[in-house]
C-alpha positions as CSV (number, residue, x, y, z in Angstrom):
1,M,-24.1,-11.7,-27.3
2,S,-21.0,-11.9,-29.0
3,A,-17.3,-12.3,-27.7
4,A,-16.7,-8.3,-27.9
5,S,-19.7,-7.6,-25.6
6,S,-19.2,-10.1,-23.2
7,P,-18.1,-9.0,-19.7
8,A,-14.5,-9.3,-19.0
9,P,-13.5,-12.0,-16.2
10,I,-13.0,-10.3,-13.1
11,A,-9.2,-10.6,-12.4
12,R,-7.7,-11.6,-9.2
13,A,-4.5,-10.1,-8.4
14,G,-3.9,-12.6,-5.3
15,V,-1.0,-12.9,-2.9
16,M,2.2,-13.6,-2.9
17,L,3.1,-16.6,-0.8
18,R,6.7,-17.7,0.4
19,V,6.7,-21.3,0.5
20,N,9.3,-23.9,1.2
21,G,11.7,-21.4,0.0
22,A,9.7,-20.6,-3.1
23,E,7.5,-17.7,-4.0
24,H,4.0,-18.6,-5.4
25,A,1.6,-15.9,-6.9
26,V,-1.4,-17.0,-5.7
27,P,-4.7,-16.2,-6.9
28,A,-6.5,-16.8,-4.3
29,A,-9.0,-14.2,-2.0
30,P,-7.2,-12.7,0.8
31,E,-9.5,-14.6,3.3
32,A,-9.0,-17.5,2.1
33,R,-7.6,-20.1,4.5
34,L,-3.7,-21.3,4.2
35,L,-4.5,-24.7,4.1
36,Y,-6.5,-24.4,1.2
37,V,-4.4,-22.4,-0.6
38,L,-1.6,-24.9,0.0
39,R,-3.1,-28.3,-0.9
40,N,-5.8,-27.2,-4.1
41,D,-3.6,-24.1,-5.5
42,L,0.4,-25.0,-4.6
43,A,-0.5,-29.1,-4.5
44,L,1.1,-29.2,-1.0
45,N,-0.6,-32.4,0.9
46,G,1.5,-32.6,3.9
47,P,-0.8,-30.6,5.6
48,K,-4.2,-32.5,6.4
49,F,-7.8,-31.0,6.9
50,G,-8.8,-32.6,10.3
51,C,-11.3,-30.6,12.3
52,G,-11.1,-26.5,10.3
53,L,-10.9,-25.1,13.6
54,G,-7.8,-25.3,14.9
55,E,-8.2,-27.5,17.4
56,C,-6.6,-31.0,16.3
57,G,-3.2,-29.9,14.6
58,A,-3.1,-32.1,11.5
59,C,-3.0,-28.9,9.4
60,T,0.2,-27.7,11.3
61,V,2.6,-25.9,9.0
62,L,5.7,-23.7,10.2
63,I,5.4,-19.8,10.0
64,D,8.6,-18.2,10.3
65,G,9.7,-21.1,12.2
66,Q,6.6,-21.7,14.6
67,A,4.0,-24.1,14.7
68,A,0.9,-22.6,13.5
69,R,-2.7,-24.2,12.3
70,S,-3.3,-23.3,8.6
71,C,-7.1,-24.4,8.6
72,V,-7.5,-21.1,10.8
73,M,-4.9,-18.8,8.8
74,P,-6.1,-16.5,6.4
75,I,-3.2,-15.9,3.8
76,A,-3.4,-12.1,3.8
77,G,-1.7,-12.0,6.8
78,L,1.6,-13.9,5.4
79,H,3.1,-11.5,3.1
80,G,6.6,-11.4,3.5
81,R,6.4,-14.7,6.3
82,A,8.0,-18.1,5.5
83,V,5.6,-21.2,5.0
84,T,7.1,-24.2,5.6
85,T,5.2,-27.6,4.9
86,L,6.2,-31.4,5.8
87,E,7.2,-31.2,1.7
88,G,9.5,-28.3,3.0
89,L,11.8,-30.7,5.5
90,G,12.6,-33.3,3.2
91,T,12.4,-35.5,0.6
92,A,11.6,-39.6,0.2
93,D,15.2,-39.9,-1.1
94,A,16.5,-37.3,2.0
95,P,13.9,-36.5,4.9
96,G,15.1,-34.3,7.3
97,P,16.1,-35.4,11.0
98,V,12.6,-35.2,12.3
99,Q,10.9,-37.1,9.4
100,R,13.8,-39.7,9.5
101,A,13.0,-40.5,13.3
102,F,9.5,-41.5,12.9
103,I,10.0,-43.5,9.9
104,D,12.7,-45.2,11.7
105,A,10.4,-45.4,15.2
106,Q,7.6,-46.5,12.9
107,A,5.5,-44.0,14.8
108,A,2.6,-44.2,12.5
109,Q,-0.9,-46.1,12.6
110,C,-2.9,-44.4,10.0
111,G,-0.9,-41.3,9.4
112,Y,-3.3,-38.6,9.6
113,C,-1.6,-37.0,12.7
114,L,1.7,-37.4,11.6
115,N,1.9,-34.1,9.7
116,G,1.1,-32.3,12.9
117,M,3.4,-34.2,14.8
118,I,6.6,-33.9,12.7
119,M,6.2,-30.2,12.5
120,T,5.0,-29.6,16.1
121,T,8.4,-31.8,17.0
122,E,10.3,-29.6,14.1
123,A,9.4,-26.2,15.6
124,L,10.1,-27.6,19.1
125,L,13.8,-28.7,18.3
126,R,14.4,-25.4,16.2
127,R,13.6,-23.4,19.6
128,N,14.9,-26.3,21.8
129,P,17.5,-28.7,20.6
130,E,17.4,-30.3,24.3
131,P,13.8,-30.9,25.1
132,T,12.9,-32.6,28.4
133,E,10.3,-35.2,28.3
134,R,7.9,-32.4,29.9
135,E,8.9,-30.5,27.1
136,I,8.0,-33.1,24.8
137,R,5.1,-33.9,25.9
138,D,3.7,-30.0,26.8
139,A,4.5,-29.1,22.8
140,L,2.5,-32.4,21.8
141,K,-0.3,-32.0,23.9
142,Y,-2.5,-30.3,21.3
143,T,-1.5,-32.4,18.3
144,L,-4.1,-35.1,18.6
145,C,-3.7,-38.6,17.4
146,R,-6.8,-41.0,17.4
147,C,-5.2,-44.2,16.9
148,G,-3.1,-44.2,20.2
149,T,0.4,-44.4,18.7
150,H,1.4,-42.1,21.2
151,I,4.0,-44.0,23.1
152,E,5.8,-44.1,19.8
153,I,5.4,-41.1,18.6
154,L,6.9,-40.0,21.8
155,A,10.0,-42.5,21.0
156,A,10.1,-40.8,17.2
157,V,10.5,-37.4,18.9
158,R,13.2,-38.3,21.4
159,L,15.0,-40.4,18.4
160,A,14.4,-37.1,16.6
161,V,16.3,-35.1,19.1
162,Q,19.4,-37.5,18.8
163,Y,19.3,-37.1,14.7
164,W,18.6,-33.6,15.4
165,R,21.8,-33.0,17.8
166,D,24.3,-35.2,14.8
167,A,22.4,-32.7,11.8
168,E,23.8,-29.6,14.0
169,G,27.1,-31.7,14.7
170,D,27.6,-32.3,10.7
171,R,26.6,-28.6,10.4
172,H,29.5,-27.4,12.4
173,R,32.1,-30.0,11.2
């Protein structure tokens, strides 16, 4: 078969996504799960594949500031919405307040759950910058840590509350 008579490749229109403040034309089917697009197409590896069922929280991202499980979220429903991943909260040189708190509190053992813990904490502090201990525990209860670092994680969230307060004060000066 000559090049002139070979069938043309099927073009994928894809979906436009706004991730970490940047627009991306993603050549993926509308039913593609957000987790796979983030990791495979955009090379954002903060969100992790854990259970694939939206149960463990390792894949958590923020959608319009709310925590969401990216492993069960089809990209078709994200047009015009803001997606924030762990990478969108800060950098290695300038981590965001929640990231810095988790680093300073050494709230990791294997680290697999940290994306979910950090993103869930970020969502909590965005809606309630002064959570009670009960509100912290309630926010994190569906984000699983198999290593048992819950004490360190809770300490990190309490520290994040202070860092968040300090960052808010700096923004208002």
